[in-house]
C-alpha positions as CSV (number, residue, x, y, z in Angstrom):
1,M,22.8,-7.3,29.8
2,K,25.0,-5.4,27.2
3,W,28.1,-6.8,28.8
4,F,26.7,-10.6,27.9
5,L,27.0,-10.7,24.6
6,P,30.6,-9.3,24.4
7,T,31.8,-11.3,27.0
8,M,30.1,-14.5,25.3
9,A,32.0,-14.0,22.1
10,V,35.1,-13.6,23.8
11,L,34.5,-16.8,26.0
12,F,33.8,-18.6,22.2
13,L,36.6,-16.9,20.5
14,S,39.2,-18.3,23.2
15,A,37.6,-21.8,23.0
16,C,38.2,-21.8,19.3
17,S,42.2,-20.4,19.8
18,A,44.4,-22.9,19.1
19,Q,46.4,-25.0,21.7
20,T,49.7,-23.6,22.3
21,E,52.9,-26.0,23.0
22,A,54.1,-26.8,26.4
23,V,56.9,-24.8,27.1
24,Y,60.0,-27.3,28.7
25,T,62.6,-25.9,31.1
26,V,66.4,-26.3,30.1
27,D,66.4,-28.9,33.1
28,E,63.1,-30.9,31.7
29,L,65.2,-31.1,28.5
30,V,68.6,-32.4,29.9
31,A,66.2,-35.3,31.4
32,D,64.8,-36.2,28.9
33,D,67.1,-37.0,25.7
34,A,64.1,-37.9,23.0
35,L,62.0,-34.5,23.9
36,L,65.8,-32.9,23.3
37,A,66.4,-34.3,20.1
38,R,62.8,-33.9,19.1
39,I,62.6,-30.4,19.5
40,I,66.1,-29.5,18.0
41,V,65.5,-31.7,14.6
42,Q,62.3,-29.1,14.4
43,C,64.1,-26.5,15.3
44,R,66.9,-26.9,13.0
45,N,64.1,-27.8,10.4
46,N,62.5,-24.7,10.3
47,P,64.8,-22.0,11.8
48,G,62.4,-18.9,10.2
49,E,59.8,-19.7,12.3
50,L,60.7,-21.3,15.7
51,S,64.7,-20.0,16.0
52,D,63.3,-17.2,18.8
53,T,60.7,-19.4,20.2
54,P,61.1,-20.8,24.3
55,N,61.5,-24.6,23.4
56,C,63.9,-23.8,20.8
57,R,66.0,-21.1,22.9
58,N,65.6,-24.0,25.6
59,A,66.9,-26.7,23.7
60,E,69.8,-25.0,22.3
61,A,70.5,-24.1,25.9
62,A,70.0,-27.7,27.3
63,D,72.4,-28.9,24.3
64,G,75.3,-26.7,24.9
65,K,75.0,-28.0,28.9
66,L,75.1,-31.4,27.8
67,R,77.8,-31.4,25.6
68,L,79.6,-29.4,28.1
69,E,79.1,-32.0,30.6
70,R,80.4,-34.7,28.4
71,M,83.2,-32.7,27.5
72,R,84.2,-32.4,31.3
73,Q,83.4,-36.3,31.6
74,S,85.7,-37.3,28.8
75,L,88.5,-35.1,30.3
76,G,88.4,-36.6,33.6
77,G,87.0,-33.7,35.9
């Protein structure tokens, strides 16, 4: 019984915590141009808070990967 109240308090507090944003992989962002553009805009509009988040790092990596692919295609490779 002495564990009941602390357990319920933890469950209650975890249910009320803020929802976290889904973390997208580089491949998911490369496949979805609209999602990539949205995340890059968010990250560049608020770099102080968002620059070190997984989504911002993955979006920058996906953007770099897409740029390299476009350069390779334009050079005929």
